[in-house]
C-alpha positions in Angstrom: 76.7 13.4 -27.8 77.8 11.2 -30.7 81.6 10.6 -31.0 83.1 9.6 -34.4 86.2 7.7 -35.3 87.8 8.1 -38.8 88.0 4.8 -40.6 89.1 6.0 -44.0 91.0 9.3 -44.8 90.0 11.8 -47.4 91.6 11.1 -50.7 92.4 12.7 -54.1 90.7 10.9 -57.0 92.8 12.3 -59.8 92.6 15.2 -62.2 89.0 16.0 -63.2 87.5 13.8 -60.5 88.2 16.0 -57.4 88.4 14.4 -54.0 86.4 12.2 -51.6 85.5 13.0 -48.0 86.7 10.8 -45.1 84.6 7.9 -43.9 83.6 7.7 -40.2 82.0 5.3 -37.7 80.2 5.9 -34.4 82.3 5.1 -31.4 80.5 2.4 -29.4 78.4 1.4 -32.5 81.1 0.6 -35.1 78.5 -1.0 -37.3 77.1 2.5 -38.1 79.2 4.1 -40.9 78.9 7.7 -41.9 80.0 8.8 -45.4 79.4 11.4 -48.0 77.6 10.4 -51.2 77.1 13.1 -53.9 75.3 15.9 -52.1 74.3 14.1 -48.9 75.9 12.7 -45.8 74.4 9.3 -45.0 74.6 6.9 -42.0 74.5 3.2 -42.8 74.0 0.2 -40.5 76.2 -2.6 -41.8 75.6 -5.1 -39.0 74.7 -8.8 -39.7 75.9 -8.6 -43.3 73.1 -6.1 -44.2 73.6 -2.6 -45.6 70.7 -0.4 -44.5 70.5 3.4 -44.7 69.3 4.8 -41.4 69.7 8.6 -41.7 70.5 11.3 -44.2 71.5 15.0 -44.0 72.7 17.8 -46.2 75.7 18.3 -43.9 77.5 16.1 -41.4 76.3 18.3 -38.6 72.6 17.8 -39.7 73.2 14.1 -40.0 74.6 13.8 -36.5 71.6 15.7 -35.1 69.2 13.3 -36.8 71.2 10.3 -35.8 71.3 11.5 -32.2 67.5 11.1 -32.0 67.6 7.6 -33.5 70.3 6.1 -31.4 
């Protein structure tokens, strides 16, 4: 079971721009960041100064299921 920790709250981007979803990281692997980009939720590995996408899903639940098999 993957546990998440919120690292950035959801925010309002102003009139006409809508809002942004919160950003999360995996507890125990804080180098793995989960965020929403456009239509997808993605998991990025930001360790060692690199920024590498490791998983993608249409919902956060789908992403966590994919990520569970990779971690």
